[in-house]
N, C-alpha and C positions, 0 to 999 in steps of 0.2 A: 504494500500500500504506500509506503514511504517513497519507493522508487517511482510509482505511478504519479504521485503528487509532485515530485521533483521534475519529472519529465513534462508534466502539464505546465508547471510554472516556467520552465525553460522554453517550451513551445510558445506560450503566451508572450513572454519577453521578446522572443525572436520575431513574432508577428507584429507586436507593438513597435519594436525598433525598426523593422523593415517598413512598416506603414508610415512612420514618422520620417524616415529617411527619404522615402519616395514622394511624399506629398509636401515638400518644402515650397513655400510661396514667397517669391522675392518681389517686393513692392518697389516702385520707383521712388527715389528720394523726394521728400517734400520740401518746399521752400520753408525757411525758418518761421515766417509769420503765420503760415498755414499750420505748421506743427504746433506753435505756441497757442493758436486759437483752438486747437483740438484738445489741449490739455486742460484738466481741472486743476487750477492752482490753489491749493488749500492752505498755504502758509502766507502770512502777511508780515512784513517787517516795516515798521513806521517810525518816523521821527516827529514828535509832537512838541509844540510850544504853547504855553498857556499864560494867561493874564487874568487877574481877579475880575469878577463881574461888578464888584462894588469897591469904592475907594477904601484903602486900608491905612492903618497908622504907620506902616513902613512900606517901602517899595518891594513888591513881591512879583516873582515870575517863576515859571517852571519849564524845564526841558526834560523830555522823556523819550526813551527808545523802548519800543515794545515789539513782541513777537506774538502773533495770534495764529492758532491752528484751528481750522474749521473741521468739523466732523459731519460732513454732509450725509453720511450713511445713517445718522441718527436724527435727521430732520423730522420735525413735526409740523405738517402743513407747509407754510412758507418759512417758518423759523429754522435757521441753520445754527445749531449750537457750536460753540467754540471755547477754547481755553486761551487765556492771555497771561503772559509774564512780562514784567516791565522793570526798568531801572530808570529812575528820574533824579533830577537835581532840583531841590527846592531852595530858592534864593530869596533872602530877606535882607534888604540893604546890602551890606558887604559880607554877610554871613551866608554860608552854604551848608546844606545837608543833603544826604542821599536818601532815597526812598525806594525800597524794593517791594514789588507788588505781584500778586498772583490771584487769579479768579476766573469765573466763567464769564462768557460774553455771548452775544448772538447777533446775527444779521438777518434782515428780512428784505429780499429783493422787491422793488416796487414795479408793478406792471405798468406798461406803457412807456418805459424808459429804455427798452432793449437790453435789460439786465445791467445797465450802467449805474443806476441809482439804487442805494440800499439804505435802510434804517439800521443803525447800530446801537448797541447798548452793552454795558458791562457792569460788573460788581466785583470789587477786589478787596483783599486784605493787604495792608501795607505795614512795613517796618521802617520807621524813620530813624536814621542814625543821629539826627539832631532834631529835637522838638522844641527847644528853647532858643529863640532868636532875639534875646534881650527884650525889646518892647513888644514882640509878637511871640506868643507861646501856644502850643497845640496840646498841652496836657500830658502827653506821654508818647512812647514810641509806636504803639499799635494804633493804626488808623484804618478807617473803612471808607471806600469810595463807591459811588454809583454814578454812571454817566449815560447819556443818550445823545444821539445826533444823527448825522447823515454822512454817507460815503459815496463818492462819485468815481467811477472807473474811467480815467482819462484814456487809457489803453488797456489791453487785456492784462498786462502785468504792472500797471502803474495807477495809483489812486491818490485822491485828496480827500480829507475827512475833516468835519467839524463836530466837536462834542462839547456839551455843557457838563461839567463835573462837580460833584459835591463831595467834600472830604470832611470827616469828623471822627472823633474817637468813640462815638456811640455811648457816651456817658460812662466810659470805663474809668475815667479819672475825675478828680475834683473839678478840673477846668476843661470845658468842652467847646472851644470855638469852632466854627465851620469855615472852610475855605471853599468858595465856589469860583470856578474858573471857566473862561472861554478857551477852548483848545483847538488849534489848527494843526493838522498833520499832513505829511506827504509820505508816500511809501511805495513799496513794490510787492507784488505777489509772486511767489515762486512755488 
Protein backbone atom coordinates (compact mmCIF):
# COMPACT_ATOMS: atom_id res chain seq x y z
CA UNK A 1 0.00 0.00 0.00
CA UNK A 2 2.88 2.35 0.85
CA UNK A 3 4.47 1.69 -2.57
CA UNK A 4 1.16 2.38 -4.31
CA UNK A 5 0.75 5.73 -2.49
CA UNK A 6 4.35 6.74 -3.30
CA UNK A 7 3.86 5.86 -6.97
CA UNK A 8 0.57 7.80 -7.11
CA UNK A 9 2.17 10.88 -5.52
CA UNK A 10 5.12 10.71 -7.94
CA UNK A 11 2.76 10.40 -10.92
CA UNK A 12 0.66 13.36 -9.71
CA UNK A 13 3.81 15.44 -9.23
CA UNK A 14 5.03 14.54 -12.72
CA UNK A 15 1.69 15.43 -14.31
CA UNK A 16 1.50 18.73 -12.39
CA UNK A 17 5.11 19.61 -13.22
CA UNK A 18 4.65 18.78 -16.91
CA UNK A 19 1.34 20.68 -17.12
CA UNK A 20 2.91 23.77 -15.58
CA UNK A 21 5.99 23.53 -17.77
CA UNK A 22 3.94 23.28 -20.95
CA UNK A 23 1.38 25.99 -20.24
CA UNK A 24 3.60 28.99 -19.57
CA UNK A 25 2.06 32.21 -20.70
CA UNK A 26 4.40 35.06 -21.60
CA UNK A 27 2.77 38.49 -21.56
CA UNK A 28 4.18 41.50 -23.36
CA UNK A 29 5.76 44.10 -21.04
CA UNK A 30 3.40 46.84 -19.84
CA UNK A 31 4.23 50.55 -19.83
CA UNK A 32 5.03 51.76 -16.30
CA UNK A 33 1.95 54.00 -15.96
CA UNK A 34 -0.37 51.14 -17.04
CA UNK A 35 1.36 48.80 -14.59
CA UNK A 36 1.00 51.31 -11.71
CA UNK A 37 -2.67 51.88 -12.55
CA UNK A 38 -3.33 48.14 -12.30
CA UNK A 39 -1.80 47.85 -8.81
CA UNK A 40 -3.73 48.33 -5.60
CA UNK A 41 -1.41 50.54 -3.58
CA UNK A 42 -2.32 49.87 0.05
CA UNK A 43 0.48 51.78 1.84
CA UNK A 44 0.55 55.57 2.22
CA UNK A 45 3.52 57.59 3.44
CA UNK A 46 2.68 61.21 4.24
CA UNK A 47 4.30 64.37 5.55
CA UNK A 48 1.87 66.54 7.53
CA UNK A 49 2.18 70.08 8.89
CA UNK A 50 -0.27 71.53 11.39
CA UNK A 51 -1.22 74.83 12.95
CA UNK A 52 -3.69 75.48 15.82
CA UNK A 53 -7.30 76.34 14.97
CA UNK A 54 -7.41 78.98 17.74
CA UNK A 55 -4.87 81.49 19.00
CA UNK A 56 -2.61 80.01 21.70
CA UNK A 57 -0.58 81.67 24.48
CA UNK A 58 2.61 80.46 22.71
CA UNK A 59 3.56 79.91 19.07
CA UNK A 60 2.69 76.25 18.22
CA UNK A 61 3.15 74.12 15.13
CA UNK A 62 3.43 70.41 14.36
CA UNK A 63 5.28 68.37 11.76
CA UNK A 64 4.48 64.68 11.29
CA UNK A 65 5.51 61.72 9.17
CA UNK A 66 3.01 58.87 9.07
CA UNK A 67 2.67 55.44 7.50
CA UNK A 68 -0.82 54.11 6.82
CA UNK A 69 -1.63 50.52 5.76
CA UNK A 70 -5.08 49.87 4.26
CA UNK A 71 -6.76 46.49 4.77
CA UNK A 72 -9.16 46.46 1.82
CA UNK A 73 -9.93 42.76 2.36
CA UNK A 74 -11.77 43.76 5.58
CA UNK A 75 -13.87 46.54 4.00
CA UNK A 76 -17.36 47.07 5.39
CA UNK A 77 -19.50 48.68 2.71
CA UNK A 78 -17.50 51.67 1.51
CA UNK A 79 -15.35 51.92 4.66
CA UNK A 80 -11.78 50.68 4.18
CA UNK A 81 -10.08 50.09 7.56
CA UNK A 82 -6.40 50.84 8.04
CA UNK A 83 -3.71 51.17 10.69
CA UNK A 84 -1.50 54.21 11.11
CA UNK A 85 1.81 54.84 12.88
CA UNK A 86 3.37 58.29 13.16
CA UNK A 87 6.29 60.29 14.46
CA UNK A 88 5.70 64.00 14.98
CA UNK A 89 7.47 67.04 16.32
CA UNK A 90 5.47 69.38 18.55
CA UNK A 91 6.99 72.86 18.69
CA UNK A 92 6.01 75.54 21.23
CA UNK A 93 8.05 78.73 20.89
CA UNK A 94 11.70 77.59 20.97
CA UNK A 95 10.97 74.26 22.72
CA UNK A 96 10.56 70.97 20.84
CA UNK A 97 9.18 67.57 21.78
CA UNK A 98 8.49 64.38 19.89
CA UNK A 99 5.20 62.57 19.64
CA UNK A 100 4.93 58.84 18.74
CA UNK A 101 1.46 57.60 17.78
CA UNK A 102 -0.38 54.47 16.66
CA UNK A 103 -4.03 53.69 15.99
CA UNK A 104 -6.78 52.70 13.58
CA UNK A 105 -7.94 54.83 10.69
CA UNK A 106 -10.36 54.51 7.79
CA UNK A 107 -11.05 55.88 4.33
CA UNK A 108 -14.33 56.18 2.46
CA UNK A 109 -14.16 56.75 -1.32
CA UNK A 110 -16.68 59.33 -2.56
CA UNK A 111 -18.75 58.41 -5.61
CA UNK A 112 -18.70 60.78 -8.54
CA UNK A 113 -15.04 61.74 -8.20
CA UNK A 114 -13.56 58.78 -10.18
CA UNK A 115 -12.03 57.36 -6.99
CA UNK A 116 -9.87 60.46 -6.50
CA UNK A 117 -11.66 61.93 -3.46
CA UNK A 118 -11.94 60.15 -0.09
CA UNK A 119 -13.05 60.95 3.43
CA UNK A 120 -10.42 60.02 6.03
CA UNK A 121 -10.53 59.61 9.78
CA UNK A 122 -8.25 58.28 12.50
CA UNK A 123 -7.94 57.79 16.26
CA UNK A 124 -4.52 57.34 17.84
CA UNK A 125 -2.78 56.96 21.19
CA UNK A 126 0.36 59.11 21.52
CA UNK A 127 3.44 59.25 23.72
CA UNK A 128 4.89 62.74 24.11
CA UNK A 129 8.57 62.98 25.00
CA UNK A 130 7.87 66.48 26.28
CA UNK A 131 4.51 67.66 27.61
CA UNK A 132 5.64 70.77 29.54
CA UNK A 133 6.51 73.73 27.31
CA UNK A 134 6.82 76.38 30.07
CA UNK A 135 3.71 78.49 29.41
CA UNK A 136 1.94 75.62 27.60
CA UNK A 137 1.42 72.26 29.33
CA UNK A 138 -0.42 69.15 28.17
CA UNK A 139 -0.76 67.38 31.55
CA UNK A 140 1.28 64.23 30.85
CA UNK A 141 2.97 62.05 28.25
CA UNK A 142 -0.05 59.94 27.17
CA UNK A 143 -2.36 61.77 24.77
CA UNK A 144 -5.23 60.75 22.48
CA UNK A 145 -6.19 62.19 19.11
CA UNK A 146 -9.01 61.86 16.67
CA UNK A 147 -9.12 63.49 13.27
CA UNK A 148 -11.21 63.63 10.13
CA UNK A 149 -10.92 65.30 6.76
CA UNK A 150 -10.47 64.68 3.05
CA UNK A 151 -7.89 63.13 0.77
CA UNK A 152 -7.46 63.84 -2.96
CA UNK A 153 -5.46 61.52 -5.25
CA UNK A 154 -3.48 63.80 -7.58
CA UNK A 155 -2.07 60.77 -9.38
CA UNK A 156 -2.40 57.05 -8.70
CA UNK A 157 0.55 57.16 -6.32
CA UNK A 158 0.44 60.78 -5.03
CA UNK A 159 -2.08 62.55 -2.78
CA UNK A 160 -2.83 65.67 -0.76
CA UNK A 161 -4.85 65.59 2.43
CA UNK A 162 -6.49 67.98 4.90
CA UNK A 163 -7.51 66.91 8.42
CA UNK A 164 -8.85 68.63 11.51
CA UNK A 165 -7.33 67.01 14.62
CA UNK A 166 -8.15 67.14 18.34
CA UNK A 167 -5.53 66.12 20.93
CA UNK A 168 -6.08 65.80 24.67
CA UNK A 169 -5.17 63.42 27.48
CA UNK A 170 -8.75 62.28 28.16
CA UNK A 171 -8.69 63.53 31.79
CA UNK A 172 -5.90 61.11 32.70
CA UNK A 173 -4.03 63.90 34.46
CA UNK A 174 -4.96 66.84 36.67
CA UNK A 175 -4.55 69.27 33.78
CA UNK A 176 -6.24 68.47 30.42
CA UNK A 177 -5.87 71.17 27.75
CA UNK A 178 -6.88 70.38 24.20
CA UNK A 179 -4.93 71.19 21.06
CA UNK A 180 -6.97 71.39 17.87
CA UNK A 181 -5.08 71.79 14.61
CA UNK A 182 -5.59 72.21 10.89
CA UNK A 183 -3.24 69.75 9.14
CA UNK A 184 -2.15 69.68 5.52
CA UNK A 185 -0.35 66.63 4.15
CA UNK A 186 1.27 65.50 0.93
CA UNK A 187 2.28 61.91 0.36
CA UNK A 188 2.77 58.89 -1.84
CA UNK A 189 1.01 55.53 -2.15
CA UNK A 190 3.08 52.41 -2.69
